[in-house]
C-alpha positions as CSV (number, residue, x, y, z in Angstrom):
1,M,-9.5,-3.7,26.3
2,A,-11.3,-4.3,23.0
3,E,-11.3,-7.7,21.4
4,A,-8.2,-8.5,19.4
5,A,-8.7,-9.1,15.7
6,I,-5.0,-10.0,15.2
7,E,-2.2,-10.9,17.5
8,L,1.4,-11.3,16.4
9,V,3.6,-13.0,18.9
10,G,7.4,-13.2,18.6
11,I,7.5,-12.9,14.8
12,N,11.0,-13.2,13.3
13,K,11.9,-13.1,9.6
14,S,15.3,-13.0,7.9
15,F,16.4,-12.8,4.3
16,G,19.9,-14.1,4.3
17,T,21.9,-11.9,6.6
18,V,19.2,-9.2,6.8
19,H,17.0,-9.6,9.9
20,A,13.8,-7.9,8.6
21,N,11.6,-8.6,11.6
22,R,12.9,-9.1,15.1
23,D,10.6,-10.5,17.9
24,I,7.5,-8.6,16.8
25,N,4.7,-8.5,19.3
26,L,1.6,-6.6,18.2
27,V,-2.1,-6.5,19.0
28,I,-4.6,-5.1,16.5
29,E,-7.9,-4.3,18.0
30,R,-11.1,-5.3,16.2
31,G,-12.9,-2.3,14.6
32,S,-10.0,0.0,14.9
33,I,-7.6,1.8,12.5
34,L,-4.0,1.0,13.4
35,G,-1.1,2.9,11.7
36,I,2.3,1.3,11.2
37,V,5.1,3.8,10.5
38,G,8.8,3.4,10.1
39,E,11.7,4.2,7.7
40,N,12.0,2.5,4.4
41,G,13.4,-1.0,5.1
42,A,12.2,-0.9,8.7
43,G,10.2,-4.2,8.1
44,K,6.7,-2.8,7.9
45,S,5.7,-4.4,4.5
46,T,7.5,-7.6,5.4
47,L,5.5,-8.0,8.6
48,M,2.2,-7.4,6.8
49,S,3.3,-9.8,4.0
50,I,3.7,-12.5,6.7
51,L,0.2,-11.7,7.9
52,Y,-1.1,-12.0,4.3
53,G,0.8,-15.2,3.5
54,F,3.3,-13.9,1.0
55,Y,6.1,-14.8,3.4
56,Q,6.2,-17.3,6.3
57,A,7.8,-16.2,9.6
58,D,10.9,-18.1,10.7
59,S,9.4,-18.2,14.2
60,G,6.5,-16.8,16.1
61,E,2.7,-17.2,16.1
62,I,-0.2,-15.5,14.5
63,K,-3.7,-15.4,16.2
64,V,-6.8,-14.4,14.3
65,G,-9.8,-13.7,16.5
66,G,-8.0,-15.2,19.5
67,R,-7.2,-18.5,17.8
68,P,-3.8,-19.7,16.4
69,A,-3.8,-19.4,12.6
70,S,-1.6,-21.1,10.0
71,I,-1.2,-18.6,7.1
72,R,0.9,-20.2,4.4
73,T,-0.6,-18.5,1.3
74,P,-2.7,-15.5,0.5
75,N,-5.6,-17.9,0.1
76,D,-5.3,-18.9,3.7
77,A,-5.4,-15.2,4.7
78,I,-8.4,-14.5,2.5
79,A,-10.2,-17.5,4.1
80,L,-9.6,-15.9,7.5
81,G,-11.1,-12.6,6.4
82,I,-7.8,-10.8,5.8
83,G,-7.4,-8.6,2.6
84,M,-4.5,-6.5,1.4
85,V,-4.2,-3.5,-0.9
86,H,-0.7,-3.4,-2.2
87,Q,1.5,-0.3,-2.8
88,H,1.8,-1.3,-6.5
89,F,-1.6,-2.5,-7.6
90,M,-2.2,-6.2,-8.5
91,L,-4.6,-5.6,-11.4
92,V,-4.7,-6.9,-15.0
93,Q,-4.5,-3.6,-16.9
94,N,-6.5,-4.7,-20.0
95,F,-9.3,-6.4,-18.0
96,T,-12.5,-4.7,-16.9
97,V,-13.1,-3.7,-13.3
98,I,-15.5,-6.6,-12.7
99,E,-13.2,-9.1,-14.4
100,N,-10.4,-8.1,-12.0
101,I,-12.7,-8.4,-9.0
102,I,-13.8,-11.9,-9.7
103,L,-10.4,-13.1,-11.0
104,G,-9.5,-16.1,-8.8
105,A,-12.8,-16.0,-7.0
106,E,-15.1,-17.3,-9.8
107,N,-18.0,-19.1,-8.1
108,E,-19.6,-20.7,-11.1
109,A,-18.3,-22.9,-14.0
110,L,-19.9,-20.4,-16.4
111,L,-18.1,-17.0,-16.4
112,K,-21.2,-15.2,-17.5
113,R,-23.0,-16.3,-14.4
114,S,-20.1,-15.4,-12.1
115,I,-20.0,-11.9,-13.6
116,A,-23.8,-11.5,-13.1
117,N,-23.5,-12.6,-9.4
118,A,-20.5,-10.3,-8.9
119,R,-22.3,-7.3,-10.4
120,S,-25.1,-7.4,-7.9
121,E,-22.7,-7.8,-5.0
122,L,-20.6,-4.9,-6.3
123,E,-23.6,-2.7,-6.4
124,R,-24.3,-3.5,-2.7
125,L,-20.6,-2.8,-1.8
126,E,-20.6,0.5,-3.7
127,R,-23.8,1.7,-2.0
128,E,-22.6,0.6,1.5
129,Y,-19.1,2.0,1.4
130,G,-19.3,4.8,-1.2
131,L,-16.9,3.0,-3.6
132,E,-18.6,3.9,-6.9
133,V,-16.7,2.7,-10.0
134,D,-17.9,1.6,-13.5
135,P,-17.8,-2.2,-13.4
136,D,-17.2,-2.3,-17.2
137,A,-14.4,0.2,-17.3
138,I,-11.0,-1.0,-18.5
139,I,-8.4,-0.7,-15.7
140,E,-5.7,1.0,-17.7
141,E,-8.1,3.8,-18.6
142,L,-8.9,4.6,-15.0
143,P,-7.0,7.1,-12.8
144,V,-5.0,5.6,-10.0
145,G,-7.5,6.7,-7.4
146,L,-10.2,4.6,-9.0
147,Q,-7.7,1.7,-9.5
148,Q,-7.1,1.7,-5.8
149,R,-10.8,1.7,-5.2
150,V,-11.0,-1.5,-7.3
151,E,-8.4,-3.1,-5.1
152,I,-10.4,-2.3,-2.0
153,L,-13.5,-3.7,-3.7
154,K,-11.6,-6.9,-4.6
155,A,-10.8,-7.4,-0.9
156,L,-14.3,-6.7,0.3
157,Y,-15.8,-9.0,-2.4
158,R,-13.7,-11.8,-1.0
159,G,-15.2,-11.1,2.5
160,A,-12.3,-9.2,4.2
161,D,-13.0,-8.0,7.7
162,I,-9.4,-7.0,8.2
163,L,-8.0,-4.7,5.5
164,I,-4.2,-4.0,5.2
165,L,-3.3,-1.0,3.1
166,D,0.4,-0.6,2.1
167,E,1.3,3.1,1.4
168,P,-2.2,3.7,0.0
169,T,-1.7,7.4,-0.7
170,G,1.7,7.2,-2.4
171,V,0.1,7.6,-5.9
172,L,-2.9,9.7,-4.9
173,T,-3.6,13.4,-5.1
174,P,-4.5,15.2,-1.9
175,A,-8.2,15.2,-2.9
176,E,-8.1,11.4,-3.7
177,A,-6.3,10.8,-0.4
178,D,-9.1,12.7,1.5
179,H,-11.7,10.6,-0.3
180,L,-9.8,7.4,0.7
181,F,-9.8,8.4,4.3
182,R,-13.6,9.0,4.2
183,I,-14.0,5.4,2.8
184,L,-11.8,4.0,5.5
185,G,-13.8,5.8,8.1
186,Q,-17.0,4.2,6.7
187,L,-15.4,0.8,6.7
188,K,-14.4,1.2,10.4
189,E,-18.0,2.3,11.2
190,Q,-19.2,-1.0,9.6
191,G,-16.9,-2.9,12.0
192,K,-13.9,-3.5,9.7
193,T,-10.4,-3.5,11.1
194,I,-7.9,-1.4,9.1
195,V,-4.1,-1.6,9.2
196,L,-2.5,1.4,7.5
197,I,1.2,1.2,6.5
198,T,2.5,4.7,5.6
199,H,5.4,7.1,6.0
200,K,3.2,10.2,6.0
201,L,2.8,11.2,9.6
202,R,0.1,13.8,9.0
203,E,-2.1,11.0,7.6
204,I,-1.4,8.9,10.7
205,M,-2.5,11.8,12.9
206,A,-5.6,12.3,10.8
207,I,-7.1,8.8,10.4
208,T,-5.6,6.3,13.0
209,E,-6.5,5.6,16.6
210,T,-3.2,3.8,17.5
211,V,0.2,3.9,15.9
212,A,3.0,1.4,16.1
213,V,6.5,2.6,15.2
214,M,9.1,0.2,13.6
215,R,12.8,0.8,13.4
216,Q,15.4,-1.7,12.1
217,G,12.9,-4.6,12.2
218,T,11.5,-4.1,15.7
219,I,8.5,-2.2,17.2
220,V,10.1,0.5,19.3
221,A,6.9,2.1,20.5
222,T,3.1,1.9,20.4
223,R,1.1,5.1,21.0
224,K,-2.4,6.3,21.1
225,T,-2.5,8.7,18.2
226,S,-4.2,11.3,20.4
227,D,-1.3,11.2,22.9
228,T,1.6,11.7,20.4
229,T,2.8,14.3,17.9
230,V,4.3,14.3,14.5
231,E,7.7,15.4,16.0
232,E,7.7,12.5,18.5
233,L,6.8,9.9,15.8
234,A,9.5,11.2,13.5
235,E,12.1,10.9,16.2
236,L,11.0,7.4,17.1
237,M,11.2,6.3,13.5
238,V,14.6,7.6,12.8
239,G,16.2,7.5,16.2
240,R,17.2,11.2,16.2
241,R,15.5,14.6,15.8
242,V,14.2,15.2,12.3
243,L,13.8,18.6,10.6
244,L,10.2,18.6,9.4
245,R,10.8,21.8,7.5
246,V,13.3,22.7,4.7
247,E,16.1,25.0,5.8
248,K,17.5,27.0,2.9
249,G,18.9,30.4,2.2
250,A,17.8,32.8,-0.5
251,A,18.3,31.6,-4.1
252,K,21.0,33.3,-6.2
253,P,19.7,32.7,-9.7
254,A,22.0,33.3,-12.7
255,G,21.6,32.6,-16.4
256,V,18.8,30.6,-18.0
257,K,19.7,26.9,-18.2
258,L,16.4,25.5,-19.4
259,S,13.9,27.5,-21.6
260,V,10.5,26.1,-22.7
261,S,8.5,28.1,-25.2
262,N,5.0,27.5,-26.5
263,L,5.2,23.7,-25.8
264,T,2.3,21.6,-26.8
265,V,2.2,17.8,-26.0
266,R,-0.3,15.1,-26.7
267,D,-0.7,11.8,-24.9
268,S,-0.8,8.3,-26.4
269,R,-4.5,8.7,-27.1
270,G,-3.9,11.9,-29.1
271,V,-5.4,14.1,-26.3
272,T,-3.6,17.5,-25.9
273,M,-2.2,17.4,-22.3
274,V,0.2,20.4,-22.5
275,K,-1.1,23.5,-24.1
276,D,1.2,26.3,-25.2
277,V,3.4,26.2,-22.1
278,S,6.3,28.6,-21.7
279,F,8.7,29.2,-18.7
280,D,12.5,29.4,-17.9
281,V,14.6,27.7,-15.2
282,R,17.8,29.5,-14.2
283,A,21.0,28.2,-12.7
284,G,20.8,28.3,-8.9
285,E,17.0,28.0,-8.5
286,I,14.3,25.5,-8.0
287,V,11.1,26.0,-10.0
288,G,8.2,23.9,-8.7
289,I,5.2,22.9,-10.8
290,A,2.1,22.5,-8.6
291,G,-1.1,20.9,-9.8
292,V,-3.5,18.0,-9.4
293,A,-2.2,14.9,-11.1
294,G,-3.4,14.5,-14.7
295,N,-3.2,18.2,-15.6
296,G,-0.2,17.8,-18.0
297,Q,2.7,17.7,-15.6
298,S,3.8,14.2,-16.5
299,E,3.6,14.8,-20.3
300,L,5.6,18.0,-19.8
301,L,8.5,16.2,-18.0
302,E,8.4,13.4,-20.6
303,A,8.7,15.9,-23.5
304,I,11.6,17.8,-21.8
305,S,13.5,14.6,-21.0
306,G,13.1,13.1,-24.5
307,I,10.7,10.3,-23.6
308,R,7.6,11.8,-25.4
309,R,7.6,13.7,-28.7
310,A,6.0,17.2,-28.5
311,A,3.4,18.4,-31.1
312,S,5.0,21.9,-31.2
313,G,7.1,24.3,-29.4
314,T,10.8,24.7,-28.5
315,V,13.0,23.7,-25.6
316,L,16.5,25.1,-25.2
317,L,19.2,23.5,-22.9
318,D,22.0,25.9,-22.2
319,G,20.8,28.0,-25.1
320,K,20.9,25.1,-27.6
321,P,17.8,23.5,-29.0
322,I,16.4,20.1,-28.0
323,D,14.6,18.4,-31.0
324,V,11.4,17.9,-29.0
325,T,9.2,17.6,-32.0
326,G,11.4,15.2,-33.8
327,H,13.6,12.4,-32.6
328,V,15.5,13.2,-29.4
329,D,17.7,10.7,-27.7
330,P,17.5,10.8,-23.9
331,G,21.0,9.6,-23.8
332,E,22.2,12.6,-25.7
333,L,20.4,14.9,-23.2
334,R,22.2,13.1,-20.4
335,D,25.5,13.8,-22.2
336,R,24.5,17.4,-22.4
337,G,23.9,17.6,-18.6
338,L,20.2,17.0,-18.2
339,A,19.3,14.4,-15.7
340,H,15.7,13.0,-15.2
341,V,14.1,11.4,-12.2
342,P,10.9,10.0,-13.6
343,E,7.6,9.9,-11.8
344,D,7.1,6.2,-12.4
345,R,10.2,4.5,-11.0
346,H,8.9,1.0,-11.9
347,H,8.2,1.4,-15.6
348,V,10.6,4.1,-16.5
349,G,13.3,4.5,-13.8
350,L,14.4,1.0,-13.1
351,V,14.7,-2.5,-14.4
352,L,13.4,-4.5,-11.4
353,A,15.1,-7.7,-12.5
354,F,18.5,-6.0,-12.5
355,E,20.8,-5.9,-9.5
356,E,21.1,-2.7,-7.6
357,S,24.6,-2.0,-9.0
358,E,23.2,-2.4,-12.6
359,N,20.4,0.0,-12.0
360,S,22.8,2.5,-10.3
361,I,24.5,3.1,-13.7
362,L,21.5,2.6,-16.0
363,G,21.7,5.1,-18.8
364,Y,25.2,6.1,-17.8
365,H,26.8,2.7,-18.5
366,D,28.9,4.1,-21.4
367,K,30.7,6.5,-19.2
368,P,34.5,6.0,-19.1
369,Q,34.6,5.3,-15.3
370,Y,32.4,2.3,-15.8
371,L,34.3,0.7,-18.7
372,K,37.4,-1.4,-19.1
373,G,38.2,-1.2,-22.8
374,P,35.0,-2.2,-24.7
375,F,33.6,-4.1,-21.6
376,L,31.8,-3.0,-18.4
377,D,34.2,-2.8,-15.4
378,L,32.1,-4.7,-12.9
379,D,34.4,-4.0,-10.0
380,A,34.3,-0.2,-10.7
381,I,30.5,-0.3,-11.1
382,R,30.0,-2.2,-7.8
383,A,32.4,0.1,-5.9
384,D,30.5,3.1,-7.3
385,A,27.2,1.5,-6.3
386,R,28.4,0.9,-2.7
387,E,29.4,4.6,-2.4
388,K,25.9,5.7,-3.5
389,I,24.3,3.1,-1.1
390,A,26.3,4.6,1.8
391,K,25.6,8.2,0.8
392,F,21.9,7.8,0.2
393,D,21.4,5.2,3.0
394,I,19.9,2.6,0.7
395,R,18.7,-0.4,2.6
396,P,19.6,-3.2,2.7
397,P,23.2,-2.1,1.8
398,N,23.6,-4.9,-0.8
399,D,24.7,-3.8,-4.4
400,R,24.1,-7.4,-5.6
401,L,20.4,-7.6,-4.5
402,K,17.8,-7.6,-7.2
403,T,16.1,-4.2,-7.3
404,A,12.7,-5.8,-7.1
405,N,13.6,-6.9,-3.5
406,F,14.0,-3.3,-2.2
407,S,11.2,-1.4,-0.7
408,G,9.5,1.3,-2.8
409,G,11.3,4.1,-0.9
410,N,14.7,2.5,-1.3
411,Q,14.0,1.9,-5.0
412,Q,13.3,5.7,-5.2
413,K,16.7,6.4,-3.5
414,I,18.5,4.2,-6.1
415,V,17.0,6.4,-8.9
416,L,17.8,9.6,-7.1
417,A,21.4,8.6,-6.3
418,R,22.0,7.6,-9.9
419,E,20.8,10.9,-11.4
420,M,22.0,13.3,-8.8
421,E,25.5,11.8,-8.4
422,Q,26.2,12.4,-12.2
423,D,26.5,16.2,-11.3
424,P,24.0,17.4,-14.0
425,G,23.6,21.0,-14.9
426,V,19.8,20.6,-15.0
427,L,17.8,18.2,-12.9
428,V,14.2,17.4,-14.0
429,V,12.5,15.5,-11.1
430,G,9.0,14.1,-10.8
431,Q,7.7,13.2,-7.3
432,P,11.1,13.0,-5.7
433,T,9.8,11.7,-2.3
434,R,7.0,9.4,-3.4
435,G,6.9,6.4,-1.1
436,V,9.9,7.7,0.9
437,D,10.1,7.9,4.7
438,V,10.5,11.1,6.8
439,G,14.2,10.7,7.4
440,A,14.9,10.1,3.8
441,I,12.7,13.0,2.8
442,E,14.8,15.3,4.9
443,F,18.0,13.9,3.2
444,I,16.6,14.2,-0.3
445,H,15.4,17.8,0.3
446,K,18.9,18.7,1.5
447,Q,20.4,17.2,-1.6
448,L,18.1,19.2,-3.9
449,I,18.9,22.4,-2.0
450,A,22.6,21.6,-2.2
451,M,22.2,21.2,-6.0
452,R,20.5,24.6,-6.2
453,D,23.2,26.2,-4.1
454,S,25.9,24.8,-6.3
455,G,24.4,26.5,-9.3
456,K,22.3,23.8,-10.8
457,A,18.8,24.3,-12.3
458,V,16.1,22.2,-10.8
459,L,12.6,21.7,-12.3
460,L,10.4,20.0,-9.7
461,V,7.0,18.4,-10.1
462,S,5.2,17.1,-7.0
463,V,1.6,16.5,-5.9
464,E,2.8,17.2,-2.3
465,L,1.9,20.9,-2.0
466,D,4.0,21.2,1.2
467,E,7.0,19.9,-0.7
468,I,6.5,22.4,-3.6
469,R,6.1,25.3,-1.2
470,S,9.1,24.3,0.9
471,L,11.6,23.7,-1.9
472,S,10.7,26.0,-4.7
473,D,12.0,29.5,-5.3
474,R,9.2,30.1,-7.8
475,I,6.0,28.1,-8.2
476,L,4.2,27.6,-11.4
477,V,0.6,26.2,-11.2
478,M,-0.7,23.9,-14.0
479,F,-4.4,23.3,-14.7
480,D,-5.8,21.7,-17.8
481,G,-2.4,21.6,-19.5
482,R,-1.7,25.4,-19.0
483,I,0.3,27.5,-16.7
484,V,-2.4,29.4,-14.9
485,G,-0.3,31.3,-12.5
486,E,3.2,32.0,-10.9
487,R,3.6,32.5,-7.2
488,T,6.4,32.9,-4.7
489,P,6.9,30.2,-1.9
490,D,5.1,32.4,0.6
491,A,1.8,32.0,-1.3
492,T,-0.8,30.4,0.9
493,E,-2.1,26.9,0.4
494,G,-5.5,28.3,-0.2
495,E,-4.3,30.6,-3.0
496,L,-2.4,27.8,-4.7
497,G,-5.4,25.5,-4.2
498,L,-7.6,27.9,-6.0
499,L,-5.2,28.1,-9.0
500,M,-5.0,24.3,-9.0
501,A,-8.7,24.1,-9.2
502,G,-8.8,26.3,-12.3
503,V,-9.7,29.6,-10.7
504,E,-8.3,32.5,-12.9
505,K,-5.1,34.1,-11.8
506,Q,-6.8,37.5,-11.1
507,E,-9.5,35.8,-9.0
508,A,-7.0,33.8,-6.9
509,A,-5.0,36.9,-6.2
510,E,-8.0,38.8,-4.8
């Protein structure tokens, strides 16, 4: 057996009545890539947060390099050569790349000297691992793929030999994810040990050598990746057979519910991101928009849902105009039956400091069922939240818990439950299963199909091409702010990929 980089022995951790980790025993071999999979709330991130010093175990032992280690803080972990790249990046948005990398690790009293020393070390790391990024770029101006690269460079700059990545592809395009895997392969070849927390089983099969499966706070199985299958891992995660494909009948589209004509939208920098886009979504159908992130999909959804003002064009909801070029109130659109699941749950979809029950009515708090005279009816709100928690299997099932304390996938389910349970006529949804586990993905897909079958109109944006192809009745492809083609769900991945890369419609069809 190879030398152990990390050994976790009898790890237990509870948060109140929630037993997040139960008697965890795990060996991570040096120079390997280990995957940890499990449902949202299975305890994966908690376990790695204990290893990184964010939390302390209630009982158990951690060994690093065969020796018992006391990890009380992230600084202790860093000193032991453990680095972590978090699901939601820990970067100062208005700092440069190099300022973020040295933050907290300045090795000289004079900042200028620290930056000069860091610059030469960064050049070496970039050459060695293929992690090229402009050291003087401002973080908020970088795409998410490069921001993640900065997080990896931060860990390597601090001397990490063991690298933990928590849902690293949740915000990446397929091309960015492929590049990340190449980087991880290079890191492994250089002797680094990688721990990959993910819910995407195909990624586990593609990059890892060993996979540990967690369910309800325990490790229920450890497999050599070459000896298992996606189907077996899914069943181990959930404790039952999971449908890895979407089962649906033929759509029965009716009248147009949402009509977009000649819509042009600019971003906050004044750059035109949506260029003269037109399409319809009818009752009883799901229209999917495929495309590499950054090609105008986000701005399109924001304009339709009233978050961003359009430069020109018209949008009709049930035949009546939305004032997209003037002042449109998202609350008015909700009253008219348009619900919106935003792509960015943290900054747009939730108030993380609020309790789960408060977020479960956010934007709908003036509905009669949540009021008692002029005041909020807290008993009714909490009862309603508990019903949504049960239906959407939100974990832990605690409507009084601060939303920040839920895992990313469970936060996503809070947003979906809030919007879908209002019975909207039109659902505009961005990245519905981002950061969500395989069992919850199956549930969410069934809910979207059920909405379609009940006569609702669904506009879906996802960077997951499999999701677009599985759910959509019609697929529109966006490139450089334009709709460059429309296809049926039986279009091949290659055909859609060509359109997503900007190949003209006629060329892609040949």
